N, C-alpha and C positions, 0 to 999 in steps of 0.2 A: 494412544489411549492405553491406560493401565489395565492389565488383566492378571488374574491370579494364576500363577504357573501350576498350582495344585489342581486347578479345574480345567486347564486347557492342554496340559502336557501328559503324555503317557507316563505312568509311574516309573518305568525304567529310565526314561529320559530325564525326568525330574531328579531322580537319585544321582544320575551322572552330573547334571548341572550343579547339584548341591555340593559336589566335591570341590567346585571352583568358587561358588558364590552362594551365600545364604542370607536371606533377610534383607537384601539390597535390590535396588532397581537395576535392570539391565536392558539396554537397547538392543533389539534384534533387527538388523536392517532388512529391507525388502529383498527378496530374491529377484535379481534381474541380471540380464546379460551385460548391459552397459548403462551406466548412469548418464543422464543428460548433462551437458556442460552448463556452467553458470550462465543464467539468463536465457537459455534456449527455450524453456517451457513457457515463460511469461512474456517473452518479447523484448526484454530489457537489452539483450545483446544487439538485436537488430536496431533498436532505438538509438543506442550509443554509436553504432557504426554510421547511421544516418546523420546524427548530430556531428560526429567528427568529420564526416565528408562535407557537411555544410560549413564547418569552421575552416577547413582547408580551402574550400571554394571561395569563401569570403576573403580569406587571407590573400589568395592568388589574385583576387579582384581589387586589391589595394586597401582592404580594411586592416587597421593597425591592431597589433596584438593586445595592447591595453584596452582598446574598445571591445574586442572579442572576449577578453577576460570578464569585463563587466557584463556584457550581454549574456554570456553563458554561465555566469556565476562560478568561474573557475579561476585559478591563479594564472598569472602570465606564464609561469613555468609549465603548467599543465597544457596550456595552449601551444607553447613551443614544442612540447613532446608530441602532441597530436599531429602538428604540422610536420615535424621531422619524421615521424613514423610513416605517415601517408606518403610523404615525398620519397622516402626510402623504398616503399613498396612500389611506387610508380617507376622508379629507376630500375628496380630489379626485374620488372615485367617486360 
């Protein structure tokens, strides 16, 4: 949301900022100790992990890569990468 710096900032801070930028928009990020990672707040990351595990499970149960690509609307290369990544994780554990 846009706010006028002249109305929300102390005059001394406003003068200091004007040394660097004047008459332009500037984004001031929220003050927080740590940013949430991509997909953590809205559940997207967990949904993709679940989907990828389903893909891996179906592949291990004999479903072919071309069918999985059609089912999940992904390229065959993406399916292979998912399978390889999960297989590699299982070997390392």
